[in-house]
N, CA, C and O atoms as CSV, one atom per row, in Angstrom:
chain,resi,resn,atom,element,x,y,z
A,1,MET,N,N,-25.418,-32.064,-3.298
A,1,MET,CA,C,-24.641,-32.914,-4.165
A,1,MET,C,C,-23.577,-33.614,-3.313
A,1,MET,O,O,-22.903,-32.972,-2.508
A,2,ASP,N,N,-23.434,-34.888,-3.487
A,2,ASP,CA,C,-22.463,-35.677,-2.729
A,2,ASP,C,C,-21.248,-35.928,-3.613
A,2,ASP,O,O,-21.327,-36.629,-4.621
A,3,ASN,N,N,-20.124,-35.341,-3.214
A,3,ASN,CA,C,-18.894,-35.492,-3.964
A,3,ASN,C,C,-17.990,-36.464,-3.203
A,3,ASN,O,O,-17.579,-36.158,-2.083
A,4,PRO,N,N,-17.670,-37.622,-3.777
A,4,PRO,CA,C,-16.876,-38.615,-3.052
A,4,PRO,C,C,-15.456,-38.144,-2.737
A,4,PRO,O,O,-14.884,-38.557,-1.728
A,5,ILE,N,N,-14.888,-37.305,-3.566
A,5,ILE,CA,C,-13.535,-36.798,-3.309
A,5,ILE,C,C,-13.549,-35.870,-2.099
A,5,ILE,O,O,-12.704,-35.991,-1.212
A,6,LEU,N,N,-14.504,-34.947,-2.061
A,6,LEU,CA,C,-14.609,-34.050,-0.914
A,6,LEU,C,C,-14.923,-34.816,0.367
A,6,LEU,O,O,-14.409,-34.487,1.436
A,7,ARG,N,N,-15.759,-35.822,0.256
A,7,ARG,CA,C,-16.094,-36.642,1.426
A,7,ARG,C,C,-14.836,-37.303,1.985
A,7,ARG,O,O,-14.625,-37.321,3.198
A,8,GLU,N,N,-14.003,-37.847,1.097
A,8,GLU,CA,C,-12.772,-38.508,1.533
A,8,GLU,C,C,-11.788,-37.501,2.141
A,8,GLU,O,O,-11.168,-37.785,3.166
A,9,LEU,N,N,-11.642,-36.325,1.515
A,9,LEU,CA,C,-10.756,-35.304,2.061
A,9,LEU,C,C,-11.207,-34.842,3.442
A,9,LEU,O,O,-10.387,-34.657,4.342
A,10,ARG,N,N,-12.496,-34.661,3.601
A,10,ARG,CA,C,-13.018,-34.237,4.914
A,10,ARG,C,C,-12.811,-35.310,5.964
A,10,ARG,O,O,-12.548,-35.001,7.126
A,11,GLN,N,N,-12.926,-36.564,5.566
A,11,GLN,CA,C,-12.699,-37.664,6.500
A,11,GLN,C,C,-11.226,-37.694,6.925
A,11,GLN,O,O,-10.926,-37.857,8.108
A,12,ILE,N,N,-10.321,-37.540,5.978
A,12,ILE,CA,C,-8.883,-37.525,6.293
A,12,ILE,C,C,-8.562,-36.346,7.200
A,12,ILE,O,O,-7.819,-36.490,8.171
A,13,ARG,N,N,-9.117,-35.185,6.889
A,13,ARG,CA,C,-8.873,-33.995,7.709
A,13,ARG,C,C,-9.408,-34.193,9.118
A,13,ARG,O,O,-8.760,-33.801,10.089
A,14,ASP,N,N,-10.584,-34.796,9.238
A,14,ASP,CA,C,-11.166,-35.029,10.557
A,14,ASP,C,C,-10.336,-36.038,11.357
A,14,ASP,O,O,-10.149,-35.865,12.561
A,15,GLU,N,N,-9.843,-37.084,10.701
A,15,GLU,CA,C,-9.015,-38.070,11.391
A,15,GLU,C,C,-7.704,-37.439,11.865
A,15,GLU,O,O,-7.232,-37.723,12.967
A,16,HIS,N,N,-7.130,-36.592,11.034
A,16,HIS,CA,C,-5.882,-35.906,11.409
A,16,HIS,C,C,-6.132,-34.978,12.592
A,16,HIS,O,O,-5.342,-34.958,13.536
A,17,ALA,N,N,-7.210,-34.216,12.555
A,17,ALA,CA,C,-7.518,-33.290,13.644
A,17,ALA,C,C,-7.821,-34.043,14.935
A,17,ALA,O,O,-7.475,-33.573,16.019
A,18,ALA,N,N,-8.457,-35.197,14.831
A,18,ALA,CA,C,-8.798,-35.976,16.029
A,18,ALA,C,C,-7.543,-36.459,16.752
A,18,ALA,O,O,-7.556,-36.611,17.974
A,19,GLN,N,N,-6.459,-36.704,16.012
A,19,GLN,CA,C,-5.203,-37.126,16.638
A,19,GLN,C,C,-4.668,-36.066,17.598
A,19,GLN,O,O,-3.934,-36.392,18.531
A,20,PHE,N,N,-5.025,-34.813,17.379
A,20,PHE,CA,C,-4.532,-33.702,18.184
A,20,PHE,C,C,-5.652,-33.057,18.997
A,20,PHE,O,O,-5.545,-31.904,19.413
A,21,ASN,N,N,-6.727,-33.816,19.218
A,21,ASN,CA,C,-7.876,-33.329,19.989
A,21,ASN,C,C,-8.400,-31.999,19.443
A,21,ASN,O,O,-8.858,-31.141,20.198
A,22,TYR,N,N,-8.324,-31.845,18.133
A,22,TYR,CA,C,-8.825,-30.664,17.417
A,22,TYR,C,C,-8.154,-29.372,17.884
A,22,TYR,O,O,-8.741,-28.294,17.788
A,23,ASP,N,N,-6.924,-29.483,18.388
A,23,ASP,CA,C,-6.139,-28.319,18.806
A,23,ASP,C,C,-5.464,-27.736,17.558
A,23,ASP,O,O,-4.573,-28.354,16.975
A,24,VAL,N,N,-5.904,-26.536,17.162
A,24,VAL,CA,C,-5.435,-25.942,15.913
A,24,VAL,C,C,-3.923,-25.730,15.935
A,24,VAL,O,O,-3.252,-25.988,14.935
A,25,ASP,N,N,-3.378,-25.266,17.053
A,25,ASP,CA,C,-1.934,-25.033,17.126
A,25,ASP,C,C,-1.151,-26.332,16.928
A,25,ASP,O,O,-0.134,-26.342,16.234
A,26,ALA,N,N,-1.612,-27.409,17.524
A,26,ALA,CA,C,-0.937,-28.697,17.386
A,26,ALA,C,C,-1.063,-29.230,15.961
A,26,ALA,O,O,-0.121,-29.821,15.432
A,27,ILE,N,N,-2.217,-29.025,15.344
A,27,ILE,CA,C,-2.421,-29.475,13.966
A,27,ILE,C,C,-1.480,-28.725,13.027
A,27,ILE,O,O,-0.849,-29.331,12.161
A,28,LEU,N,N,-1.386,-27.402,13.199
A,28,LEU,CA,C,-0.507,-26.606,12.340
A,28,LEU,C,C,0.958,-26.968,12.562
A,28,LEU,O,O,1.730,-27.033,11.605
A,29,ALA,N,N,1.349,-27.203,13.812
A,29,ALA,CA,C,2.732,-27.604,14.089
A,29,ALA,C,C,3.040,-28.931,13.401
A,29,ALA,O,O,4.138,-29.110,12.873
A,30,ASP,N,N,2.106,-29.844,13.399
A,30,ASP,CA,C,2.314,-31.125,12.736
A,30,ASP,C,C,2.392,-30.952,11.220
A,30,ASP,O,O,3.170,-31.638,10.556
A,31,ASN,N,N,1.597,-30.047,10.677
A,31,ASN,CA,C,1.626,-29.805,9.237
A,31,ASN,C,C,2.943,-29.182,8.798
A,31,ASN,O,O,3.392,-29.431,7.679
A,32,ARG,N,N,3.577,-28.374,9.651
A,32,ARG,CA,C,4.841,-27.722,9.315
A,32,ARG,C,C,6.038,-28.644,9.519
A,32,ARG,O,O,7.100,-28.404,8.944
A,33,ARG,N,N,5.892,-29.666,10.303
A,33,ARG,CA,C,7.004,-30.529,10.687
A,33,ARG,C,C,7.817,-31.049,9.510
A,33,ARG,O,O,9.044,-31.015,9.599
A,34,PRO,N,N,7.233,-31.526,8.417
A,34,PRO,CA,C,8.068,-32.048,7.325
A,34,PRO,C,C,8.961,-30.989,6.682
A,34,PRO,O,O,9.970,-31.331,6.067
A,35,PHE,N,N,8.609,-29.718,6.812
A,35,PHE,CA,C,9.364,-28.666,6.153
A,35,PHE,C,C,10.515,-28.147,7.003
A,35,PHE,O,O,11.454,-27.554,6.473
A,36,ILE,N,N,10.457,-28.360,8.303
A,36,ILE,CA,C,11.496,-27.855,9.195
A,36,ILE,C,C,12.686,-28.802,9.134
A,36,ILE,O,O,12.562,-29.996,9.407
A,37,GLY,N,N,13.836,-28.253,8.772
A,37,GLY,CA,C,15.054,-29.045,8.723
A,37,GLY,C,C,15.131,-30.009,7.565
A,37,GLY,O,O,15.972,-30.908,7.568
A,38,GLY,N,N,14.289,-29.849,6.591
A,38,GLY,CA,C,14.318,-30.746,5.444
A,38,GLY,C,C,15.482,-30.436,4.515
A,38,GLY,O,O,16.181,-29.437,4.689
A,39,ASN,N,N,15.677,-31.277,3.557
A,39,ASN,CA,C,16.761,-31.091,2.600
A,39,ASN,C,C,16.295,-30.399,1.326
A,39,ASN,O,O,17.033,-30.345,0.342
A,40,HIS,N,N,15.088,-29.873,1.340
A,40,HIS,CA,C,14.596,-29.224,0.136
A,40,HIS,C,C,15.235,-27.838,-0.001
A,40,HIS,O,O,15.572,-27.216,1.005
A,41,PRO,N,N,15.404,-27.350,-1.235
A,41,PRO,CA,C,16.053,-26.047,-1.429
A,41,PRO,C,C,15.183,-24.908,-0.906
A,41,PRO,O,O,13.955,-24.961,-0.972
A,42,ARG,N,N,15.830,-23.904,-0.399
A,42,ARG,CA,C,15.126,-22.725,0.099
A,42,ARG,C,C,15.126,-21.661,-0.991
A,42,ARG,O,O,16.089,-21.526,-1.745
A,43,VAL,N,N,14.052,-20.923,-1.059
A,43,VAL,CA,C,13.917,-19.864,-2.047
A,43,VAL,C,C,13.817,-18.546,-1.316
A,43,VAL,O,O,13.025,-18.405,-0.384
A,44,SER,N,N,14.615,-17.581,-1.731
A,44,SER,CA,C,14.559,-16.250,-1.139
A,44,SER,C,C,13.758,-15.344,-2.065
A,44,SER,O,O,14.040,-15.257,-3.260
A,45,LEU,N,N,12.769,-14.679,-1.509
A,45,LEU,CA,C,11.948,-13.788,-2.314
A,45,LEU,C,C,12.471,-12.357,-2.274
A,45,LEU,O,O,11.890,-11.458,-2.882
A,46,VAL,N,N,13.581,-12.148,-1.549
A,46,VAL,CA,C,14.179,-10.827,-1.476
A,46,VAL,C,C,15.148,-10.685,-2.643
A,46,VAL,O,O,16.041,-11.516,-2.808
A,47,PRO,N,N,14.984,-9.646,-3.450
A,47,PRO,CA,C,15.892,-9.500,-4.589
A,47,PRO,C,C,17.307,-9.177,-4.110
A,47,PRO,O,O,17.480,-8.545,-3.067
A,48,PRO,N,N,18.304,-9.600,-4.856
A,48,PRO,CA,C,19.679,-9.286,-4.458
A,48,PRO,C,C,19.922,-7.789,-4.574
A,48,PRO,O,O,19.251,-7.115,-5.356
A,49,PRO,N,N,20.875,-7.256,-3.805
A,49,PRO,CA,C,21.151,-5.813,-3.896
A,49,PRO,C,C,21.713,-5.453,-5.264
A,49,PRO,O,O,22.387,-6.258,-5.906
A,50,ILE,N,N,21.432,-4.261,-5.686
A,50,ILE,CA,C,21.915,-3.771,-6.972
A,50,ILE,C,C,23.308,-3.199,-6.764
A,50,ILE,O,O,23.522,-2.376,-5.873
A,51,ASP,N,N,24.255,-3.636,-7.588
A,51,ASP,CA,C,25.613,-3.098,-7.500
A,51,ASP,C,C,25.610,-1.680,-8.050
A,51,ASP,O,O,25.204,-1.441,-9.187
A,52,THR,N,N,26.070,-0.743,-7.228
A,52,THR,CA,C,26.162,0.645,-7.669
A,52,THR,C,C,27.628,1.033,-7.686
A,52,THR,O,O,28.387,0.591,-6.824
A,53,PRO,N,N,28.041,1.841,-8.636
A,53,PRO,CA,C,29.443,2.264,-8.663
A,53,PRO,C,C,29.767,3.103,-7.426
A,53,PRO,O,O,28.930,3.860,-6.933
A,54,THR,N,N,30.982,2.953,-6.945
A,54,THR,CA,C,31.375,3.680,-5.736
A,54,THR,C,C,31.760,5.114,-6.054
A,54,THR,O,O,31.701,5.964,-5.165
A,55,THR,N,N,32.148,5.417,-7.275
A,55,THR,CA,C,32.504,6.788,-7.642
A,55,THR,C,C,31.590,7.247,-8.764
A,55,THR,O,O,31.130,6.454,-9.587
A,56,GLN,N,N,31.347,8.508,-8.774
A,56,GLN,CA,C,30.524,9.094,-9.827
A,56,GLN,C,C,31.375,9.238,-11.083
A,56,GLN,O,O,32.522,9.674,-10.992
A,57,PRO,N,N,30.851,8.889,-12.237
A,57,PRO,CA,C,31.627,9.078,-13.461
A,57,PRO,C,C,31.827,10.570,-13.722
A,57,PRO,O,O,30.907,11.372,-13.560
A,58,GLN,N,N,33.034,10.923,-14.125
A,58,GLN,CA,C,33.366,12.315,-14.402
A,58,GLN,C,C,32.954,12.661,-15.836
A,58,GLN,O,O,33.182,11.881,-16.760
A,59,PRO,N,N,32.346,13.835,-16.011
A,59,PRO,CA,C,31.973,14.201,-17.379
A,59,PRO,C,C,33.228,14.452,-18.207
A,59,PRO,O,O,34.258,14.884,-17.689
A,60,GLU,N,N,33.121,14.177,-19.486
A,60,GLU,CA,C,34.259,14.408,-20.382
A,60,GLU,C,C,34.406,15.907,-20.616
A,60,GLU,O,O,33.421,16.643,-20.680
A,61,PRO,N,N,35.649,16.338,-20.742
A,61,PRO,CA,C,35.844,17.780,-20.987
A,61,PRO,C,C,35.229,18.191,-22.315
A,61,PRO,O,O,35.282,17.467,-23.310
A,62,ALA,N,N,34.654,19.361,-22.291
A,62,ALA,CA,C,34.013,19.867,-23.507
A,62,ALA,C,C,35.083,20.339,-24.481
A,62,ALA,O,O,36.050,20.997,-24.098
A,63,THR,N,N,34.897,20.002,-25.704
A,63,THR,CA,C,35.843,20.467,-26.738
A,63,THR,C,C,35.138,21.519,-27.583
A,63,THR,O,O,33.949,21.403,-27.881
A,64,THR,N,N,35.853,22.493,-27.945
A,64,THR,CA,C,35.265,23.542,-28.784
A,64,THR,C,C,35.787,23.399,-30.206
A,64,THR,O,O,36.986,23.231,-30.428
A,65,ALA,N,N,34.909,23.464,-31.123
A,65,ALA,CA,C,35.297,23.357,-32.537
A,65,ALA,C,C,35.566,24.742,-33.059
A,65,ALA,O,O,34.779,25.659,-32.823
A,66,LYS,N,N,36.654,24.911,-33.760
A,66,LYS,CA,C,37.001,26.220,-34.311
A,66,LYS,C,C,36.869,26.237,-35.787
A,66,LYS,O,O,37.122,27.263,-36.418
């Protein structure tokens, strides 16, 4: 089956790779270039630390009912 969209994507990919003599490291470096030093917001996937109390809560004194 001939898919014109896939054909065009493969042609673009081949033209891009040919610019770097099919050197995978150079192709990947070029693909990352727009993201390095950009103004887009950064997302941290590390959850923030949980605030824990510094002292243990003291139990309330027991009262006896008479």
